[in-house]
C-alpha positions in Angstrom: -8.5 9.8 3.9 -5.5 10.0 1.7 -1.9 8.7 2.0 0.2 11.2 0.0 2.5 10.0 -2.7 5.9 8.8 -1.4 8.5 6.2 -2.1 10.9 4.0 -0.1 13.5 1.4 -1.0 11.4 -1.5 0.3 9.2 -3.7 -1.9 5.7 -3.5 -0.6 3.2 -6.3 -1.0 -0.4 -6.0 0.3 -3.7 -7.8 0.6 -7.0 -6.1 1.2 -9.1 -8.1 3.8 -12.1 -5.8 3.8 -13.2 -2.4 2.5 -12.2 -0.4 -0.6 -9.1 1.6 -1.4 -7.7 3.3 -4.4 -4.0 2.8 -5.0 -2.0 5.2 -7.1 1.2 3.5 -8.2 3.6 5.3 -10.5 0.8 7.6 -11.6 -1.7 4.8 -12.4 -4.9 4.3 -10.3 -6.1 0.9 -9.2 -9.4 0.3 -7.3 -9.0 -2.6 -4.7 -11.7 -4.5 -3.0 -11.7 -7.5 -0.6 -9.4 -10.3 -1.8 -7.3 -8.0 -4.1 -3.5 -7.9 -3.7 -0.7 -5.6 -4.9 3.0 -5.4 -5.1 4.8 -2.1 -5.3 8.5 -2.2 -6.4 11.1 -0.4 -4.2 11.5 3.3 -5.0 8.2 3.5 -7.0 6.2 6.6 -6.1 2.8 5.5 -4.7 0.0 6.7 -2.5 -3.6 5.6 -1.6 -7.1 6.9 -0.9 -9.3 5.0 1.6 -12.7 4.8 -0.1 -14.3 3.1 2.9 -13.1 1.7 6.2 -10.6 -1.0 5.3 -8.3 -3.7 6.7 -5.1 -4.4 4.8 -2.2 -6.7 5.5 1.1 -5.4 4.1 4.6 -6.9 4.1 7.8 -5.0 3.3 11.1 -6.5 2.0 13.6 -5.9 3.3 12.0 -5.3 6.7 11.3 -1.7 7.5 13.4 -1.0 10.6 11.4 2.2 11.2 8.3 0.1 11.8 9.8 -2.1 14.5 9.1 -1.4 18.1 11.9 0.4 19.9 
């Protein structure tokens, strides 16, 4: 499963609880496993590939209004 490259004005910080993912941030690839964390600057092109079923916790700053329940 892949999350295509995209960008948004929000800084995105994440922590991988379990599984394996490959992050592509500004054209560079990073393999992440349990316990790894990342921070993606606002407006930076990024995407991901899920290598195996994963659980990640992500925080956006400022808050992403489009993710709030309506």
